[in-house]
C-alpha positions in Angstrom: -1.1 -0.8 -38.5 -2.4 2.0 -36.4 -5.0 -0.4 -34.9 -2.6 -2.9 -34.1 -0.5 0.0 -32.2 -3.7 1.1 -30.2 -4.3 -2.5 -28.8 -0.7 -3.0 -28.2 -0.8 0.2 -26.0 -4.2 -0.9 -24.7 -2.8 -4.3 -23.4 0.5 -2.7 -22.0 -1.7 -0.3 -20.0 -3.7 -3.2 -18.6 -0.7 -5.1 -17.6 0.8 -1.7 -15.7 -2.6 -1.2 -14.0 -2.8 -5.0 -12.9 0.4 -4.7 -10.8 0.3 -1.1 -9.9 -0.1 -0.8 -6.1 -1.7 1.9 -3.9 0.7 4.3 -2.1 -1.3 5.7 1.2 -0.3 9.5 1.4 -1.5 12.0 3.6 -4.1 13.1 1.2 -5.6 9.7 1.3 -6.1 10.1 5.2 -8.8 12.8 4.5 -12.3 11.6 3.9 -15.7 12.9 3.2 -17.0 10.6 5.5 -18.1 11.8 9.2 -15.5 10.7 11.8 -17.7 10.4 14.9 -17.2 6.6 16.0 -15.4 6.0 19.4 -14.2 2.5 20.5 -17.1 1.5 22.6 -19.4 2.3 19.4 -16.9 0.3 17.2 -17.0 -2.5 19.5 -20.8 -2.6 19.5 -20.9 -2.4 15.9 -18.6 -5.6 15.6 -20.9 -7.4 18.4 -24.1 -6.5 16.4 -22.5 -7.7 13.3 -21.4 -10.9 14.8 -24.1 -12.0 17.0 -27.1 -12.5 14.6 -28.5 -15.5 12.6 -25.4 -17.3 12.8 -25.6 -18.3 16.5 -29.2 -18.8 16.6 -29.3 -21.0 13.8 -25.9 -22.7 13.9 -26.1 -23.5 17.6 -28.5 -26.2 17.1 -27.0 -27.7 14.0 -23.6 -27.9 15.7 -24.7 -29.2 18.9 -27.1 -32.0 17.6 -25.2 -33.1 14.3 -21.7 -32.2 14.9 -20.3 -31.8 18.4 -22.6 -32.5 21.2 -21.4 -30.8 24.7 -18.2 -30.5 22.9 -19.8 -27.6 21.0 -18.2 -25.2 23.6 -14.6 -26.5 22.2 -16.0 -25.7 18.7 -16.7 -22.2 19.8 -13.5 -21.7 21.6 -11.6 -22.8 18.6 -13.5 -20.7 16.4 -12.9 -17.6 18.3 -9.1 -18.8 18.5 -9.0 -18.8 14.6 -11.0 -15.6 14.5 -8.4 -14.0 16.9 -5.7 -15.1 14.6 -7.5 -13.3 11.7 -8.3 -10.2 13.6 -4.7 -9.6 15.0 -3.7 -9.4 11.1 -6.7 -7.2 10.4 -6.0 -5.0 13.3 -2.4 -4.2 12.1 -3.6 -3.5 8.6 -6.3 -1.3 9.9 -3.5 0.4 11.8 -1.4 0.6 8.9 -4.1 1.8 6.7 -6.9 3.6 8.5 -9.3 3.6 5.4 -12.6 2.1 4.7 -12.4 -0.9 2.4 -10.9 -3.4 4.8 -9.4 -6.5 2.9 -9.8 -4.8 -0.3 -7.6 -1.8 0.4 -4.9 -4.1 2.2 -4.8 -6.2 -1.0 -4.4 -2.7 -3.3 -1.4 -1.9 -0.9 0.3 -5.3 -1.0 -0.7 -7.2 -4.1 -1.7 -4.6 -6.6 -4.9 -3.3 -8.4 -6.1 -6.5 -9.9 -5.9 -8.6 -6.9 -7.6 -5.8 -5.0 -10.6 -5.5 -7.4 -11.0 -9.0 -7.4 -10.9 -9.0 -3.4 -13.4 -6.0 -3.4 -15.5 -7.9 -5.8 -15.9 -10.9 -3.8 -16.3 -8.8 -0.7 -19.5 -7.4 -2.6 -20.8 -10.7 -3.4 -20.3 -12.0 0.2 -22.0 -9.0 2.0 -24.9 -9.3 -0.5 -25.1 -12.9 0.0 -25.0 -12.7 3.9 -27.6 -10.0 3.9 -29.9 -12.1 2.0 -29.3 -14.9 4.5 -30.4 -12.6 7.3 -33.5 -11.0 5.4 -34.9 -14.6 4.8 -34.2 -15.8 8.3 -36.1 -12.4 9.7 -38.8 -13.2 7.3 -39.0 -16.9 8.7 -39.2 -15.8 12.2 -41.8 -13.4 12.0 -43.9 -15.6 9.7 -43.7 -18.2 12.5 -45.7 -16.2 14.9 -48.5 -16.6 12.5 -48.3 -20.0 11.6 -46.3 -19.3 8.3 -49.7 -17.8 7.0 -47.6 -15.0 5.1 -45.7 -17.4 3.0 -48.5 -19.8 2.3 -50.5 -16.8 0.8 -47.4 -15.4 -1.0 -47.0 -19.0 -2.7 -50.8 -19.1 -3.3 -50.6 -15.6 -5.2 -47.4 -15.9 -7.0 -47.0 -19.7 -7.4 -43.8 -21.7 -7.0 -40.6 -21.0 -9.1 -39.5 -23.7 -11.3 -36.3 -22.8 -12.2 -34.2 -25.0 -9.7 -31.1 -24.2 -7.7 -30.0 -21.7 -6.8 -33.1 -20.4 -6.9 -35.8 -20.8 -4.0 -39.1 -22.7 -4.7 -41.0 -19.4 -3.7 -40.8 -15.6 -3.5 -40.0 -14.1 -0.2 -42.0 -10.8 -0.4 -41.6 -10.5 3.5 -37.7 -10.5 3.2 -38.0 -7.9 0.3 -39.8 -5.7 2.3 -37.9 -6.1 5.1 -34.8 -5.2 3.3 -36.2 -2.0 1.9 -37.1 -0.8 5.3 -33.6 -1.3 6.5 -32.0 0.5 3.7 -34.1 3.6 4.5 -32.8 3.4 8.1 -29.3 3.2 7.0 -29.7 6.1 4.5 -30.7 8.4 7.5 -27.5 9.1 9.4 -24.2 7.3 10.6 -25.0 8.4 14.3 -28.7 7.4 13.8 -28.0 4.1 12.7 -25.1 3.8 15.2 -27.5 4.5 18.2 -30.1 2.0 16.8 -27.4 -0.9 16.3 -26.1 -0.2 19.7 -29.7 -0.7 21.4 -30.3 -3.9 19.2 -26.8 -5.2 19.9 -27.3 -5.0 23.6 -30.9 -6.6 23.3 -29.4 -9.6 21.3 -26.7 -9.9 23.8 -28.8 -9.8 26.5 -30.8 -12.6 25.2 -28.0 -15.1 25.1 -27.0 -13.9 28.6 -30.5 -14.7 29.7 -30.2 -18.3 28.3 -26.9 -18.9 30.4 -28.5 -17.7 33.5 -31.4 -19.6 33.0 -29.6 -22.6 31.9 -27.6 -22.6 35.1 -30.7 -22.2 37.4 -33.0 -24.6 35.9 -30.7 -27.0 33.8 -29.2 -30.1 34.4 -25.4 -30.8 34.5 -25.8 -34.1 33.7 -26.6 -33.3 30.2 -22.9 -32.7 29.7 -22.0 -36.2 30.5 -24.0 -38.2 28.4 -22.8 -41.6 29.2 -25.6 -43.4 27.3 -25.1 -40.8 24.2 -21.3 -40.9 23.3 -20.1 -38.8 26.4 -18.6 -35.3 26.0 -17.2 -36.3 22.4 -20.3 -38.3 20.7 -18.9 -37.3 17.2 -15.1 -37.5 17.8 -12.5 -35.0 17.0 -13.8 -35.0 13.4 -17.1 -33.6 14.8 -15.4 -30.9 16.6 -13.6 -29.7 13.4 -16.7 -29.7 11.5 -18.6 -28.1 14.2 -15.8 -25.3 14.4 -16.1 -24.5 10.4 -20.0 -23.8 11.1 -19.1 -21.7 14.4 -16.6 -19.7 12.3 -19.6 -18.3 10.3 -21.2 -17.2 13.8 -18.0 -15.8 14.9 -16.8 -13.7 11.9 -18.1 -10.2 12.1 -15.3 -8.0 13.3 -14.4 -6.9 9.7 -17.0 -4.3 10.0 -14.7 -2.4 12.5 -12.2 -2.3 9.8 -14.7 -0.9 7.4 -15.4 1.7 9.5 -11.9 3.0 9.7 -12.7 6.6 7.9 -15.6 7.2 10.5 -13.6 6.6 13.5 -12.4 9.3 15.5 -9.1 7.8 16.2 -8.7 4.7 13.9 -5.0 3.7 14.7 -6.0 3.1 18.6 -9.6 2.6 18.4 -9.8 -0.2 15.7 -7.4 -2.6 17.3 -8.9 -2.2 20.6 -12.4 -2.6 19.4 -11.8 -5.8 17.6 -10.1 -7.5 20.7 -12.7 -6.1 23.0 -15.6 -7.5 20.4 -14.2 -11.0 20.1 -13.8 -11.3 23.9 -17.5 -10.4 24.4 -18.5 -12.7 21.6 -16.8 -15.6 22.8 -17.9 -15.3 26.4 -21.6 -14.8 25.3 -21.3 -17.8 22.7 -19.9 -20.3 25.0 -22.3 -19.1 28.0 -25.3 -19.5 25.5 -24.0 -23.1 24.6 -23.5 -24.0 28.0 -27.1 -22.9 28.9 -28.9 -24.4 26.0 -27.2 -27.7 26.8 -27.8 -27.5 30.6 -31.7 -27.0 29.6 -32.0 -29.8 27.0 -29.9 -32.8 25.9 -28.3 -32.3 22.7 -30.1 -35.2 20.7 -33.3 -33.6 21.7 -32.6 -30.2 20.2 -35.4 -28.9 17.4 -33.0 -27.8 14.5 -35.7 -25.1 13.3 -35.8 -23.6 16.8 -33.1 -24.5 19.1 -33.1 -22.1 21.9 -37.0 -22.2 21.9 -36.9 -26.0 22.2 -34.5 -25.9 25.1 -37.2 -23.8 27.4 -40.0 -25.9 26.2 -38.0 -29.0 27.5 -38.3 -27.7 31.0 -41.6 -26.1 30.7 -40.8 -22.3 30.6 -43.1 -20.7 28.1 -42.4 -17.3 29.1 -38.5 -18.1 28.5 -39.4 -19.7 25.0 -41.5 -16.2 24.0 -38.2 -14.2 24.9 -35.7 -16.3 23.1 -38.1 -16.4 19.8 -38.5 -12.4 19.9 -34.6 -12.1 20.8 -33.3 -13.4 17.3 -35.5 -10.9 15.6 -33.3 -8.0 17.3 -30.1 -9.5 16.2 -30.9 -10.3 12.6 -32.5 -6.9 12.4 -29.0 -5.2 13.4 -27.2 -7.6 11.3 -29.1 -6.6 8.2 -28.3 -2.8 9.0 -24.6 -3.3 9.3 -24.4 -5.7 6.4 -25.8 -2.8 4.1 -23.5 -0.3 5.7 -20.4 -2.7 5.4 -21.0 -3.2 1.5 -21.9 0.3 0.8 -18.4 1.5 2.3 -16.4 -1.2 0.1 -18.4 0.2 -2.8 -17.6 3.9 -1.8 -13.7 2.9 -1.5 -13.8 1.3 -5.0 -15.4 3.9 -6.4 -13.1 6.3 -4.9 -10.3 4.4 -6.4 -11.7 4.5 -9.7 -12.2 0.7 -9.8 -16.3 0.9 -9.8 -18.8 3.3 -11.2 -18.3 6.8 -10.0 -21.9 7.5 -9.3 -21.3 5.5 -6.1 -18.6 7.9 -4.8 -21.4 10.6 -4.0 -21.8 11.5 -0.1 -24.8 13.1 1.0 -23.9 16.5 2.3 -26.6 16.4 5.4 -26.2 12.7 6.4 -22.6 12.2 5.7 -23.8 8.7 4.0 -22.9 7.5 0.2 -26.6 7.4 -0.4 -26.1 6.0 -4.1 -24.1 3.0 -2.7 -26.6 2.1 0.2 -29.5 2.4 -2.2 -27.6 0.0 -4.9 -26.8 -2.4 -2.0 -30.2 -2.6 -0.7 -31.8 -3.3 -4.0 -29.2 -6.2 -4.6 -29.7 -7.7 -1.5 -33.5 -7.3 -1.6 -33.6 -9.1 -5.1 -31.3 -11.7 -3.7 -33.5 -12.7 -0.6 -36.5 -12.7 -2.8 -35.1 -15.1 -5.3 -32.3 -17.4 -3.8 -32.2 -20.4 -1.9 -31.2 -20.3 1.6 -28.7 -23.1 1.6 -27.2 -22.0 -1.5 -26.4 -18.5 -0.1 -25.2 -19.7 3.1 -22.5 -22.0 1.4 -21.2 -19.6 -1.0 -20.9 -16.9 1.8 -18.7 -19.2 4.0 -16.5 -20.2 1.3 -15.7 -16.5 0.1 -15.2 -15.6 3.9 -12.7 -18.4 4.3 -11.1 -17.3 1.0 -10.3 -14.0 2.3 -8.7 -15.1 5.5 -6.6 -17.5 3.7 -5.0 -14.5 1.8 -5.0 -11.6 4.1 -2.7 -13.3 6.4 0.0 -13.7 3.6 -0.7 -9.9 2.4 0.4 -9.0 6.1 3.5 -10.8 5.9 4.6 -9.5 2.6 4.1 -5.9 4.0 6.1 -6.3 6.9 8.9 -7.8 5.0 9.0 -5.1 2.3 7.8 -2.1 4.1 8.4 -2.7 7.9 11.3 -0.6 8.0 10.0 2.3 6.8 9.7 4.9 9.6 7.0 7.1 7.8 4.2 5.0 6.2 2.1 7.7 5.2 4.3 9.9 2.9 4.2 9.5 -0.9 7.4 8.8 -2.7 6.9 11.9 -5.1 5.5 14.1 -2.3 7.8 16.9 -1.3 7.6 15.7 2.4 8.8 12.2 1.6 11.6 13.8 -0.7 12.7 16.2 2.2 12.7 13.4 4.7 14.9 11.4 2.4 17.3 14.3 1.7 17.7 15.4 5.4 18.6 11.4 6.1 21.0 11.4 3.3 22.8 14.7 4.5 22.5 13.6 8.2 24.4 10.8 7.7 27.4 12.6 6.2 27.5 15.3 8.8 30.6 14.1 10.6 33.6 13.0 8.4 36.7 10.9 9.3 39.0 12.7 7.0 42.0 10.5 7.0 43.2 7.3 8.6 47.2 7.3 8.3 47.8 4.3 10.9 47.8 0.7 10.3 44.6 -1.4 10.3 45.2 -2.6 13.7 42.0 -2.3 15.8 43.7 -1.2 18.8 44.7 2.1 17.4 41.0 3.3 16.7 39.6 6.1 18.6 37.1 5.6 21.4 34.4 8.2 21.7 33.6 9.4 25.4 32.0 11.9 27.2 33.5 14.5 29.5 31.3 17.0 31.3 28.3 16.5 29.0 30.6 16.8 25.6 31.3 14.3 23.1 35.1 13.8 22.9 37.4 11.6 20.9 40.3 10.2 23.1 43.9 10.6 22.1 44.4 6.8 21.8 44.1 7.3 18.2 46.2 10.6 17.4 46.2 9.9 13.7 42.4 9.9 13.2 41.2 13.1 12.4 37.6 14.3 13.0 35.8 17.6 12.1 32.4 18.6 13.0 30.6 20.9 10.4 29.5 23.9 12.3 25.8 24.5 12.7 25.6 27.5 10.5 27.6 26.0 7.7 25.4 22.7 8.2 22.2 24.5 8.0 23.3 26.6 5.1 24.5 23.6 3.1 21.5 21.5 4.0 19.3 24.3 2.6 21.1 24.8 -0.7 21.1 21.0 -0.9 17.5 21.1 -1.0 17.1 23.9 -3.3 19.7 22.6 -5.9 17.9 19.3 -5.6 14.5 20.7 -6.6 16.0 22.6 -9.4 17.5 19.5 -10.9 21.2 19.8 -9.7 23.1 16.7 -8.9 21.7 15.3 -5.7 24.9 15.6 -3.6 27.0 18.5 -5.1 26.9 21.0 -2.4 27.1 18.2 0.1 30.0 16.6 -1.6 31.8 20.2 -1.8 31.2 20.8 1.8 32.6 17.6 2.9 35.5 17.9 0.7 36.4 21.3 2.1 36.0 20.1 5.8 38.3 17.2 4.8 41.0 19.5 3.5 40.9 21.8 6.2 41.1 18.8 8.8 44.2 17.8 6.7 45.9 21.0 7.0 45.3 21.4 10.5 47.3 18.3 11.5 45.8 17.8 15.0 43.6 15.6 16.6 39.9 17.3 16.5 38.1 17.3 19.4 34.4 18.0 19.4 32.7 20.2 22.1 29.5 21.8 21.8 26.5 22.5 23.9 24.0 19.8 24.8 21.5 20.7 22.2 19.5 18.6 19.5 22.7 19.0 17.5 24.7 17.4 20.0 22.4 14.2 20.0 22.6 14.3 16.2 26.3 14.2 16.2 26.3 11.2 18.5 23.8 9.3 16.4 24.8 10.4 12.6 28.9 10.1 12.7 29.8 8.2 9.6 33.0 7.2 8.2 35.1 7.7 4.9 36.9 4.9 3.4 39.0 4.0 6.9 39.5 0.4 6.5 40.5 0.0 10.2 37.7 1.8 11.2 35.3 -0.1 9.0 36.7 -3.4 10.3 36.3 -2.4 13.9 32.7 -1.0 13.2 31.6 -4.3 11.5 33.1 -6.1 14.4 30.9 -4.2 16.8 27.9 -4.6 14.6 28.4 -8.3 14.4 28.9 -8.8 18.1 25.6 -6.9 18.6 23.8 -8.2 15.9 20.8 -10.6 16.8 19.8 -14.0 15.6 17.2 -12.7 13.2 19.8 -10.2 11.6 22.5 -12.9 11.5 20.0 -15.4 9.7 19.2 -12.5 7.4 22.5 -11.6 6.6 23.6 -15.2 5.9 20.3 -15.5 3.7 20.6 -12.5 1.6 23.3 -13.7 -0.8 20.9 -16.6 -1.7 17.4 -14.7 -1.5 18.2 -11.3 -3.2 15.2 -8.7 -3.6 12.0 -8.5 -3.9 11.8 -11.8 -6.1 12.8 -14.1 -3.4 10.2 -12.7 -0.9 7.3 -13.5 -3.7 8.7 -16.9 -4.3 8.9 -17.6 -0.4 5.5 -16.0 0.0 4.1 -18.4 -2.7 5.7 -21.5 -1.2 4.4 -20.6 2.1 1.0 -20.2 1.0 1.1 -23.6 -1.1 2.4 -25.3 2.1 -0.3 -24.1 4.3 -3.0 -25.2 1.7 -1.5 -28.4 1.0 -1.3 -29.2 4.5 -4.9 -28.1 4.8 -5.8 -30.6 2.3 -4.0 -33.4 3.8 -5.5 -32.9 7.3 -9.2 -32.6 5.7 -9.1 -35.6 3.4 -6.4 -37.7 5.1 -7.1 -37.4 8.7 -8.6 -41.0 8.7 -5.2 -42.5 7.5 -3.5 -40.1 10.4 -5.6 -41.3 12.9 -4.8 -45.1 11.8 -1.1 -43.9 11.6 -0.6 -45.2 8.2 3.0 -44.6 7.0 2.4 -42.8 3.8 -0.1 -40.2 5.4 2.2 -39.8 8.6 5.1 -39.2 6.1 3.7 -36.7 3.7 2.2 -34.8 6.9 5.8 -34.5 8.4 7.2 -33.4 5.2 4.7 -30.5 5.0 4.9 -29.6 8.5 8.8 -29.3 8.1 8.7 -27.5 5.0 6.0 -25.0 6.3 8.2 -24.4 9.4 11.5 -24.0 7.4 9.8 -21.4 5.3 8.1 -19.7 8.2 11.7 -19.6 9.9 13.0 -18.0 6.8 10.1 -15.5 6.6 10.7 -14.4 10.0 14.4 -13.8 9.5 13.1 -11.2 6.8 10.8 -9.5 9.1 12.0 -6.2 10.4 11.2 -4.3 13.4 8.9 -1.2 12.6 9.2 2.4 14.2 5.6 3.0 13.4 3.0 3.7 16.0 0.0 1.7 16.7 -0.7 -2.1 17.0 1.6 -4.6 15.7 0.9 -8.3 15.3 3.0 -10.4 17.6 5.3 -13.3 16.6 5.4 -12.2 13.1 5.2 -14.2 10.7 3.8 -17.2 12.9 0.4 -15.6 13.9 -0.5 -14.8 10.2 0.9 -18.4 9.4 -1.7 -19.8 12.0 -4.6 -17.7 10.5 -3.8 -18.9 6.9 -3.4 -22.8 7.9 -6.6 -22.7 10.3 -8.7 -20.8 7.8 -7.7 -23.1 5.0 -8.7 -26.1 6.9 -12.1 -24.9 7.9 -12.5 -23.7 4.1 -11.9 -27.4 3.0 -14.2 -28.6 5.7 -17.2 -26.6 5.1 -17.1 -26.6 1.2 -17.6 -29.2 -1.6 -16.5 -29.3 -5.3 -19.4 -27.7 -6.6 -19.3 -24.9 -4.2 -15.5 -24.1 -5.2 -16.6 -24.2 -9.1 -19.1 -21.7 -8.4 -16.7 -19.4 -6.5 -14.2 -19.6 -9.5 -17.1 -18.8 -11.9 -17.5 -15.9 -9.9 -14.0 -14.9 -9.7 -13.8 -15.2 -13.6 -16.7 -12.9 -13.8 -14.8 -10.4 -11.8 -11.8 -10.7 -13.9 -13.6 -9.9 -17.1 -15.5 -7.1 -15.6 -12.1 -5.7 -14.5 -10.4 -6.3 -18.1 -13.4 -4.5 -19.7 -13.5 -1.4 -17.3 -9.7 -0.9 -17.9 -9.7 -1.2 -21.5 -12.7 1.1 -22.0 -11.3 3.9 -19.9 -8.0 3.7 -21.9 -7.4 7.0 -24.0 -4.1 6.8 -26.0 -4.3 10.5 -26.7 -4.9 12.0 -23.3 -2.1 14.0 -22.0 -1.1 15.6 -18.6 1.9 16.7 -16.8 3.7 16.0 -13.9 5.6 18.4 -11.4 9.1 19.4 -12.5 11.9 17.5 -10.9 9.5 14.5 -10.6 11.6 11.3 -11.0 8.8 9.5 -12.7 8.4 12.3 -15.2 12.2 12.6 -16.0 12.2 9.0 -16.5 9.3 9.0 -18.7 10.7 11.8 -20.7 13.9 10.0 -21.1 12.5 7.2 -23.2 10.2 7.2 -26.3 7.1 9.4 -26.4 4.8 6.2 -26.9 6.4 4.1 -24.0 6.0 7.4 -21.7 2.5 7.7 -22.6 1.8 4.1 -21.8 3.6 4.6 -18.3 1.5 7.7 -17.4 -1.8 6.0 -18.2 -0.6 2.9 -16.2 -0.7 5.1 -13.1 -4.0 6.7 -13.6 -6.8 5.2 -11.7 
C-alpha cells in the first residue's frame, strides 16, 4: 500500500513538472557568464555561423539540380523565410534575454516537458551540424593532397561494415580538427570572438570576391539559357526545392539568441544584430550566386567543387586557389560557433535542473562553461568520426525546420496570454510584484464617487475640465459628489495597506475603511466637491485613476465612451469573449492554427501537381484550408494585446509568426522523407524517456522545505492535506 502511494506521488509529481512553466524574474537576469559582446560582435557571430559549409556545398547542388539561374530567387525566398523566423526569435530574445534560445522560449510558454524535448533536439541538431562541418573541412584539406590522408586511414583501419547511418571509413582528420576547435573555444569568450570575427570577414570576402570576378570576367548570357530551359529550367517546383536547401545555408542567426547572457545590452543588441546579419548574408549569397553563374553555365558546374569549377571554366587558376582556401576559413569559424552554441544550451538546461549539474560549472578565469564545451567537443568529434555525411545533413535540416514550425506558435501564445503585462521580469511571488499589484489596486480606488442621487440620464453627468492647471468637476451635475483623498492620508493608508497585507490581514481592510470614511464625510458635506491641487505627480495620478462606485448613470456613460473609442480589435475581442473564454480557448485556437498550417503545407507539397492542373478537389481543399487559416489567424489577432514593455516587438502579430510556421512547414516536408521523420520521432521518444527517468529519480517524497510567510502558494498548500501539499511543493522544484 505504501509503495502504491509512493508511485502515485511520483506520477503526480511528474505530471506537475511536465506542465510547469518558467517564471523569468530579476534574479534570472543575473549570470555567471561574462557580458562582453556588442552589436557588431553579435552580428559577426551570426554571419560566421551562417556562411560556412552550406553555401559552398549547397550552391552547386541548387544551381545544377534544382533551380538553374533562378537560384537567386531561392536565396531570396530563403532569406524571406529566415527573416520571418528571425523576427520571432528577436522578440523572444528581447522578452527573455537568456542563453538557450528556443529551449528557454518553450520553457516560458509551453512548460518544462516541451522545453526539455526542444533542448534535447537542439543538442542533437548542433552536434550533427558540427559533425557536418568537421567532415567537410577534412575533405577540403585532404583534396590538396589528392585524398592521400583518407586513403591511408582506410588502409590502416579498414572499412566499417555497419551500414547506414555509419560511414564506410573513419575520418580521423575530422576528429583531430574538432579536438583542436574545442581547445580554442575553451580559452576565452573574447579570444574566440576575435578569431570568429577574423574568420567571418575572410569568409565573406571570398564570396564578395566571387561576385566581383564574375561581373568582370563573366558572361551575362548564362542567365538567359535559351537552349537549356531559360531562367526557370526546373520550373517553380525546382525553386521550392532549392529554397529548402538554401534555408540550411541561411539559418544561423539563432547563435545570436544563444549569446544573450553574454551580450552587454541584449534587449537592443540582439534584434539589431539579427536583422543586420540577415541583410549581410542575403546580399553576400545572392552576389556569390550571380558571380558564379556569370562565370559558368549551370549545367557545367562540378558538384564536388562548384566555385573552383567556375574559375576553371574561365581559366583563372589564381582565383581557383582563393576560392578553394576560402571555405576552410568558413568551416573553421562554423565549427567554433557550433560548439559555442550547443555548450550554452547544455549550460542553460543544467542551470534549470534539466540536465547533469556537472555542466553548470563555469571556469573562473575564462568565464566559459568548460565541462559543457569539452563534452560537446567529444560528442561532435565521435559523430564526425563515425557517421555518414548525407545522413547527418538530412536529420539536421529536419530538426531545424521542426524548431521553426513550433517557435512561431509559441510567440503567438506568449503575446496573447502575457502581452498586456507591463513588468515582464517580476516573479509572481516576489515582493516587487506584490507591491506593484497592491499599488495598482490602491490607486484604482483613490478617487471615489460617493453617491448618485439623480436619474440615469446621461446629460446630468459631471464633466471633467481644467481651469488654471487644476482639475475641476463642473456644476452641471450638482448631485454627484467627489472627494479626493488627501496626500498624507493617501500615503499613510497605502503604507498601512502594504503592512497589513504582509501580515496576512485582509487585503482591502484599511483601504475599504478609508474609502467608506471618505464617502461618509462627503455625504455629510452635501456640496459639490471641487478638487484643486498643485501640478504634481499626484495631480496626474488623480486624472488617470479616478474610479466609480456603483453609479449606474456614470457607468452607462463610461461604457458608452469606451465603446465609442474602442478599436476594431477590442470590439472583436469583446464579441468573441463569451464564446472563447479563458486560457483553454487560446490553447484550442493555437492548436487549430498549427494544424491548419501543417495541413496546408502538406497539401502544397504533395498536391502541387493537381493544383497546377486546376483539379477541382485540390483547389477546393486548398481554398478551405486557406480560409480556415485566415479565420483562425483573424481570431488570434483579435486576442493579441498591445504591450507596454520596451524592446523589439514583432509587427503584424500574429500574421508574421503564421507565415513563419507555414513557410517552415512547407520547406520541412519538401526536404524530408518518411525514413527521416521516423528517425526524428525515435529521437523525440528517447528524449521523453530520458526526461521521465530523470524526474522520477530526482523525486524525494520525504523532502521538506518552507516557503516565505504570507506566500500565496504556501497558504494554499497548507490549506489542503499534507500529502497533496508535499506533491505540489515538489512539483515546483527544479
